[in-house]
C-alpha positions as CSV (number, residue, x, y, z in Angstrom):
1,M,0.0,0.0,0.0
2,Q,2.9,2.3,0.7
3,T,4.0,2.0,-3.0
4,V,0.6,2.9,-4.4
5,N,0.4,6.0,-2.3
6,F,3.8,7.1,-3.4
7,M,2.9,6.5,-7.1
8,E,-0.3,8.5,-6.7
9,K,1.6,11.4,-5.0
10,E,4.3,11.3,-7.7
11,G,1.7,11.3,-10.5
12,F,-0.1,14.3,-9.0
13,T,3.3,16.2,-8.6
14,M,4.2,15.5,-12.3
15,R,0.7,16.7,-13.5
16,F,1.1,19.8,-11.3
17,K,4.5,20.6,-12.7
18,L,3.3,20.0,-16.3
19,A,0.3,22.3,-15.7
20,T,2.6,25.0,-14.2
21,V,5.1,24.8,-17.1
22,C,2.2,25.0,-19.7
23,F,0.8,28.0,-17.8
24,V,4.2,29.8,-17.8
25,I,4.9,29.1,-21.5
26,G,1.4,30.3,-22.4
27,N,1.9,33.5,-20.6
28,L,5.2,34.1,-22.3
29,F,3.4,34.0,-25.7
30,V,0.8,36.6,-24.8
31,P,3.0,39.6,-25.8
32,V,3.9,37.9,-29.0
33,A,0.2,37.3,-29.8
34,V,-0.7,40.9,-29.0
35,Q,2.1,42.2,-31.2
36,A,1.0,40.0,-34.1
37,Q,-2.5,41.3,-33.8
38,D,-1.3,44.9,-33.8
39,A,0.8,44.2,-36.9
40,S,-2.1,42.6,-38.7
41,T,-4.4,45.6,-38.2
42,D,-1.8,48.0,-39.5
43,G,-2.5,48.2,-43.2
44,D,0.8,49.9,-44.0
45,R,3.3,47.4,-45.6
46,T,2.8,44.7,-43.0
47,H,0.5,42.4,-44.9
48,P,2.1,40.9,-48.0
49,V,-0.9,41.7,-50.2
50,A,-0.9,45.3,-49.1
51,F,2.8,45.6,-49.6
52,V,2.6,44.2,-53.2
53,K,-0.3,46.6,-54.0
54,N,1.7,49.5,-52.7
55,S,4.8,48.4,-54.6
56,V,2.8,48.2,-57.8
57,I,1.4,51.7,-57.4
58,T,4.9,53.1,-56.7
59,T,6.3,51.3,-59.7
60,K,3.5,52.6,-62.0
61,I,4.1,56.2,-60.8
62,K,7.9,56.0,-61.2
63,A,7.5,54.6,-64.7
64,K,5.1,57.4,-65.7
65,L,7.4,60.0,-64.3
66,A,10.4,58.5,-66.2
67,D,8.3,58.5,-69.4
68,E,7.9,62.3,-69.2
69,K,11.6,62.6,-70.2
70,V,12.1,65.5,-67.7
71,S,15.2,64.7,-65.7
72,S,14.1,66.1,-62.4
73,L,10.9,64.0,-62.4
74,A,13.0,60.9,-62.5
75,H,14.6,61.8,-59.2
76,I,11.3,62.2,-57.3
77,K,10.9,59.8,-54.4
78,V,7.6,58.0,-54.4
79,D,6.3,56.3,-51.2
80,T,2.9,54.5,-51.2
81,H,1.3,53.9,-47.8
82,S,-1.9,52.2,-46.7
83,K,-4.8,52.1,-49.1
84,G,-3.1,53.9,-51.9
85,A,-1.9,57.1,-50.1
86,V,1.1,58.4,-52.0
87,V,3.8,60.8,-50.8
88,L,6.0,62.5,-53.4
89,S,9.2,64.1,-52.2
90,G,12.4,65.4,-53.7
91,K,13.5,68.5,-55.7
92,V,12.1,69.8,-59.0
93,R,13.2,72.7,-61.1
94,T,9.8,74.4,-61.6
95,Q,6.3,74.5,-60.1
96,E,5.1,73.2,-63.4
97,E,7.2,70.0,-62.9
98,A,5.8,69.6,-59.4
99,D,2.2,70.0,-60.7
100,K,2.9,67.5,-63.5
101,A,4.2,65.0,-60.9
102,L,1.1,65.5,-58.8
103,S,-1.1,65.1,-61.8
104,I,0.6,61.9,-62.8
105,A,0.3,60.4,-59.3
106,N,-3.3,61.4,-59.0
107,G,-4.1,59.8,-62.4
108,T,-2.5,56.5,-61.5
109,E,-4.8,53.5,-60.8
110,G,-5.1,52.6,-57.2
111,V,-4.1,56.0,-55.8
112,T,-6.5,57.3,-53.3
113,S,-4.6,60.5,-52.2
114,V,-1.4,62.3,-53.0
115,K,0.7,64.4,-50.6
116,S,3.4,66.6,-52.0
117,K,6.7,67.2,-50.2
118,L,8.3,68.5,-53.4
119,L,10.7,71.4,-53.2
120,V,11.0,73.7,-56.2
121,K,14.7,74.5,-56.4
122,K,16.3,75.8,-59.6
123,D,19.7,74.5,-60.5
124,D,22.5,76.8,-59.7
């Protein structure tokens, strides 16, 4: 009888240790799960599909700017953020070039808004 009692006590102890270890490990993953949820709700470049869509929009705009054969337009930086929001930055020689770049970006499929951070600066 002494042996059975010892085995029952040892089994209970092992189950208790296993439950404790599972509880601790589970709690260690809570911050990871919360971070993953935050990342999935951010539509800006975190989801592969959104990233590809934004990259396609950026590429289309850059190609159209390069087709204009105006050298300063080819040096404009194009960033596409969540849901087709585009930011143009860089230097152009004239206000007409800045307006042309904005027009090209606005006319590109998938673009929902365009913000300009273009600086008009004539070459010295």
